[in-house]
C-alpha positions in Angstrom: -25.0 -5.3 48.3 -27.0 -8.3 47.2 -25.1 -10.9 45.3 -27.6 -11.0 42.5 -27.0 -7.3 41.9 -23.2 -7.9 41.8 -23.7 -10.8 39.3 -25.9 -8.6 37.1 -23.3 -5.7 37.2 -20.5 -8.1 36.3 -22.6 -9.6 33.5 -23.4 -6.2 32.1 -19.7 -5.2 32.2 -18.8 -8.3 30.3 -21.5 -7.7 27.7 -20.4 -4.1 27.2 -16.8 -5.3 27.0 -17.7 -7.9 24.3 -19.7 -5.3 22.3 -16.7 -2.8 22.4 -14.2 -5.5 21.5 -16.4 -6.7 18.6 -17.0 -3.2 17.3 -13.3 -2.2 17.5 -12.2 -5.5 15.9 -14.6 -5.0 13.0 -13.4 -1.4 12.5 -9.8 -2.6 12.4 -10.5 -5.3 9.9 -12.3 -2.8 7.7 -9.4 -0.3 8.0 -6.9 -3.1 7.3 -8.8 -4.1 4.1 -9.0 -0.5 2.9 -5.3 0.0 3.5 -4.6 -3.2 1.5 -6.7 -1.9 -1.3 -5.1 1.5 -1.3 -1.6 -0.1 -1.4 -2.6 -2.3 -4.3 -4.0 0.8 -6.1 -0.9 2.8 -5.5 1.3 -0.1 -6.7 -0.8 -0.3 -9.9 -0.4 3.4 -10.6 3.4 3.3 -9.9 3.7 0.3 -12.3 1.8 2.1 -15.0 4.1 5.1 -14.6 7.2 3.0 -15.0 5.7 1.4 -18.1 4.7 4.8 -19.6 8.1 6.2 -18.9 9.8 3.2 -20.4 7.8 3.7 -23.6 8.5 7.4 -23.7 12.2 7.4 -23.0 13.1 4.3 -25.0 11.4 5.9 -28.0 13.6 9.0 -27.4 16.7 6.8 -26.8 17.7 8.7 -23.7 16.4 9.3 -20.1 17.2 12.6 -18.6 18.5 12.9 -15.0 15.3 14.5 -13.7 13.3 11.6 -15.1 15.7 9.0 -13.6 15.3 10.6 -10.2 11.5 10.5 -10.4 11.6 6.9 -11.7 13.9 5.8 -9.0 11.6 7.2 -6.3 8.6 5.6 -8.1 10.4 2.2 -8.4 11.5 2.2 -4.8 7.9 2.8 -3.6 6.6 0.2 -6.1 9.1 -2.4 -4.9 8.4 -1.6 -1.2 4.7 -2.3 -1.9 5.6 -5.7 -3.2 5.9 -5.0 -6.9 8.7 -7.0 -8.6 7.8 -8.2 -12.1 8.2 -6.9 -15.6 8.4 -3.3 -14.2 11.7 -4.2 -12.6 13.1 -5.1 -16.0 11.7 -2.0 -17.6 13.2 0.2 -14.8 16.6 -1.4 -15.3 16.4 -0.8 -19.0 15.6 2.8 -18.4 18.6 3.2 -16.1 20.9 1.9 -18.9 19.8 4.6 -21.3 22.0 7.6 -21.9 21.0 10.6 -19.9 21.8 13.3 -22.4 
């Protein structure tokens, strides 16, 4: 085989490899950004639920067991997503309320 054909084939393979790498890299960056945005949105919703529950149950002066269980799950997910602010204090206050 002629050396110029081999060089052209190698050049074509490198070009195709670069295109594939660039395309896959761009897709991964887009997917990572979307995941980050989804995590921020879920964290925001969980925080809002903790705040809403705090208002509801402190007004009632008690927090039933079923609500505590749901709040604990919501808080663990919120905390795992990086949330750790006023919602932590609100959660702790809710857990101190009587449950009956």
